[in-house]
N, C-alpha and C positions, 0 to 999 in steps of 0.2 A: 321419450315423454309424448304421456297420451291425455289427453282433454279429459277433464272429470266437472261433475256436477259441482261436487265438493269445492272447486277450486272458483266457483264464483262468490263473488262477495254480494252481500244485500245493496241496492243502490234502488235509490229513485229518481237523482239527476246524474247526468253523465255528460261528458265532451266525447261527441263523435270528430274525428281527424282527417281529413282525406292530404295526404302526403303528396302533392303535385310536383312536379320539378320547375313549374313556374309560379304557381302559389299555393300558399298552404291555405285551405278551408275548411272551419271550425262549426261545428254548430253544437249551441249548449239544449238538451231537452229534458223532459221531464216527463218522469211514467206517471200518469192520474188515474187510480180510478181502471186500471188496464188501457189507458187511451195514451197513445205517443204525442207529447206537445213540444212544438218547439218556444225556447223562453229566447234566446237569443241567435243571431249568426256573426261572422268576420271572415273578412278574407288579408290576408296578406300578400306581399309581391315576396318572391326566394329570389337570393341572389344567383345570376349566373354563376358566378364560382363555388358554390356550395354545392352544387351537383352536376356530376361528369356522364355525359348521356344517358341522364333523367336517374341515375343511382348515385344514391348521398355519397358525397367524395368528404364533406368536414363536417360531423357528424355534432359538434360543438355548436356550429352556427344555425343548424338543421335546428336544432333544439333549442335554441333562441327564437328563432323565428315560430316555430309549432308555440313557444311560452307567449310571443308576442301578439297571436293570433288569437289565444286562449284571454288575455288579457283583454284586448280590443273587446273580445263579445263578453267578457263578463263585466265590463265597464257600468254596464246597465245593470247590473245584478249585484245583490247583498254579497253572496258566496262564492266561491269558486267549488264544483263539483271536484270530488279528489278520483273517479274514477273514469278512465279513459280507453277509446276503442277507434283502433287506425287502421287504415286502409295500407295495403302493402304491394310493389309494385316491382316488377324485377325485368331487365331484358331477356333475364336466365330463367324462364318458369314453364319448361319443362310440363308435363301431365300426360296421365296414362288411364285409359277408359277400359276398367276390366268388367266383364260379366262372367260370375261364377254359379256352379248350380251347389245346393247344399241340403245334405241330405240330414234330420234330427236325428240325431240317438236317441233320443226321450218324447217320440211320437206323439205320448198322450202328454206332454207337460208342456203348460204355455211359454208364449214365446217371449223373454225378457231383455230389456234392454242390453244387459250383460252378454248374453247371449249373441247379441247382433254386435254387441262390440267384439266380439271373440272373431264372429265370420269376416268383420273387417281386417283385423289382422290376421288372419289366413292368408290374405290375397295381397299385404304388404312386401311381403317378399318376393314373390314372384314380378309383383307389380315393379320393383325397385329392378330388377334384375333387367326386364323390359325395358326400361328407362334407360339404363346402365350401357344397353347395348343401342339406343339411340343418339347417346349423347353428342358423336362425334355432328349429326344433325342438327341437332338444336344448338348447339353452343362454339360447333366448331373447334372443340376442344374434348378427346374422350376422356381425361384425368380431372375434368373439373369435379370438383367438391361437392356433393349437392347431398338436399335433408328433402325429407317430407315435413311439406306446412301444413296439409289438408286431405283429409278423406271424406269425400261427401257421396253418401248411401242415396244415389238419384234414384233408382226405383226398387220395387222389390215382385217378384209374382210370386204369390202363394196360391201353390196346387192349380198353377195355371191361371190363376186370375190375376192381375194389378191390383194390390191397396195402396192407401196411405200409408196407413201404420198397422204392424202386425201384434205390436207387444199388447201382451195380457189373452191373449186367442190360442188354439191349439189347432196346429198345423203340422202337414208332415216333410214335403220338400218345399223348399225357397231356390229362387232362381232370384238373384240380386246384380245391382250394378254399381261398382264405385269407381269413383272420378278422383285418382291421386294426383295431388300439386305437389311439385315439387320446385327449390331454388338453390343457387349458389349458398353454400353455408356462408361465405362472408359478407352477401348481401343480407340474410337473415340476422345474422349479427350487429351488424351496422344498427339495422331496425330496432333493435332491442337495446343496444347502449344507448340510442339516442332518447327511448322512452324511459331505459331506466334515469337517465339525466335527469327526465321531470319530475320525479319524484310524486310519481303517481301511480294508484292501483290499476294495471293495465288490464281490462276483462275483456280483449282478444285484439289480435291483428289477423286480418282477414286478406286473402289474397283477393287484389281487384278484379281478376277474370267471373269469380265467381257472384258478386255482388250487382251485374248490370240486371239479372232479369228480375229483380228484387223490388225497383218500382211498379213493374204492371202485374206482379203475380198474382194478381186478385181480380185482373180483368181477361174477357175472355183470351183474348190475344196471345196468354201463356201460351196455349197449347197448337199454336199456330208454329210454323217454320220463320224464327227470327232471327234476323241479324242485329248485333249492337255494334252502334261504330262509336269509340271514342277516341278523337283526335286531339291529342296532347302536345307539347310544345318538343318533348324529346322522344315521343315513340305514339303509334297508333295502336289499341288495343281492338281485334274484332272476335267476338263470341257468337255461337252458332246455336241454337236453341232449336228442340224441334218436340211437340207431345212434351213440353213441359221438363225436355234435360237437355241439360247442356253436352254438345254433340262433337263440337270443336273447337278452337281456339287458336290464337297466333298474337305474338307480341311483335309489332313492324316497330325496327329500331331508328326511326327514322318521322321526323313532321318538320315544324315552324323551325329549330334552330336551323338544321340544314336547309333548308328553304332561303333563309336570312341569309345564310353563308353565302347560296348560289348565285342570290339578285347581288348579295357585297359585291361578287366579281363581275356582274352586267353594269354595275353602277356604283365604279368604286370611290366615286367623291359625295356619296352618302354617309353619313355618320348613323350608328346602328339603331340610335334613337330614331333616325328620320324612316332607315329601313321598317324598323317594326311598326311606325304611324303609316306609312303606305303601304304595307301589308295586311291591318287592321283596315285600312281607308279602300283597300283593293274589293277586300270579304264582303263588304259591304254593301258593292256595285254594282247594278243590272249588268245584263250582257251587253246592252246597247252603251249603256255608259262606257265600258271598256275599249269598247271600239271605236270611241270618239276621241281620248286621249291615248298619246303612242306611247306615254310611260308605263301606262298602266296596261295597253296591250303587252307590252314585252313583258313585263311581269306575269301575265296571266300566261306566258306558253309556259314559264319557269313552272308556275303552280300545278298547272295543266300534267305537268310530267310528273309531278308528285305525286297527286291523285290519279291519274291513269297507274301506277304502280302498288297504288292502296285499292284501288277495283280491280286488280287482276289477281291479288292476293285473296280478297272477296269469291270473286268467282272459282277460281285453282281450289279453296277451301270448301265449297259446296258441291265441286265434282271429287273431291277427295272422300266424302261421304257419300255422296251416291250420282248418279250422273243422272237419275230424274229426280234429284231436290231442285225446287224449285222455291226459291223466299216468297215468303208474304209481306212483311215486314221489315224496313231497314230504319231500326232505332239511331238517329242522334243525338248522342247521350252528354255531349259537351257543347257548351257554347261555340268553340270552332268548327265544330261538325256540323253544326246547324244554321251555320249564316248564310244568307242570301247566295253568294255565290260557290259554295261547298255545294249547296241544295241542288241549286239547278243542274250543276256539273251530275251530279249522280242520276238526275231525271236523264241525263240527255245520253249519258255512258248506259245504263240499263237499257236503252230503246232496242236497241239490237243484240240482247242478250234474250235467254230463256226466262231473265228474270222481269223482263218488258212490264209487266204488269204491278210490278212489287208497288209496295204503301210507304210512303216514307212521312216520317214526321220526327218532333222530339217528344219524346211524353211530356206528360204534366205532374210535376212533382210536387208531392202535399204532403205534411206532415201536419194529421188530422184534418184542420180546418185551415192552415195556412198555404198557401201555393209558395214554391219557392224558385228560387232563379235556376234554371239550368245547370250553372256552373255548380250548383250543391247538390249534383243529382249523386254523386260518389257517398258524400257526405251525409246524405239521406239515407241510400241505400245500409251505409253503416250504422245510423242509426234504428231501422227497423232489427236489424239483425239484434244491438245490445239490448232493444226490447223483446226479442223472442227470447234470447239466454235468460233475461228474467223471470220472463214466465216458464221456461224449462227448468229453470232453479224450482218454482213452486209446485210444478204440475210438468214433470217430466215424463209425460204420455209423447215422444217428441222424435224426431229422426237425430241421430245422433253423430257427431265429428268426431276429428282431434282436435282440432283449435276453435271451429266455432260452430256453432250447431245452424242449419239452414233446411230449410221445409219448402221444398216444390210441389208441392200435392196444390 
């Protein structure tokens, strides 16, 4: 199954849905004169019983929750859009980054999108074999059934020079880098079953790992060494980017749900609602305020153990890419990642590392002139992708992927 521009239907209004394990977040957007505008937004809490370790366990109820969020956003509008674009996350999301050289057989002909597509196809077989050999490391099971869900052409060098778009020009030798993202067949089937039950036209299902740079890609920071950190309910996404290319990422399979479990062991008298409210309160407190309260001191010790593990993943990720790599920006891409407690923790954590000068902030999220809360980070990135897809349909001189179009330049 390959992505084709012909599969994109015309639309000027659409729904962007971030399917999180804690909340479903929805943006209803409109494209007017090439500008992307927000019409309305809404979020609805997920039930704990509908997701298992961050993956969909009850397709019917997740679909109903998405529908509730859409109706909540739509209540202020006259008509519900029929086109929908969604994020996709899984604890099993191995990827492969492969650089290949390609010598053109017709050196005097112009490069076409079809030729770029052929280039990408040539590396898919090799990439799949590489991933199969690493499955035990990624999933703990060598026999996991996986499928390719996205191929991103992240960089192109033409005759030794990096360019943004080679189509329409005459070149001889091409060196290109492709990032292939895989997931378990069962997880991807689950998201498609949910979307099919909504009775809407699916624009695209986008792996969350490639969405994080989208918000800042028009800023100068896109060329720095950046880490995008999204701390969610069941998992943490960490994405490394350097020189405008994703170079490493990992899905860490724990955070708030496991933190709640550990705190329940330490405070058996508390109900789950009490634990949740106390964690929310803890994460908004300053270090001095925590030290004055015995309960929050004990909770903070448990929370710090989890954060230390996440920090180690960040450090190890940088070392896997290069021993000399130094993080310039740490972008906190979720509400839980950007609160006072966790921000202060990272400042202290990085002090004695090679990343001690790292700049830490939550990116400002805008759709056209509308500023949006950080919790809608991924939903906003999805809206940007949907806008690019439509522009590509009308003017296909843009980089092509299998299931999404994503422009890194």
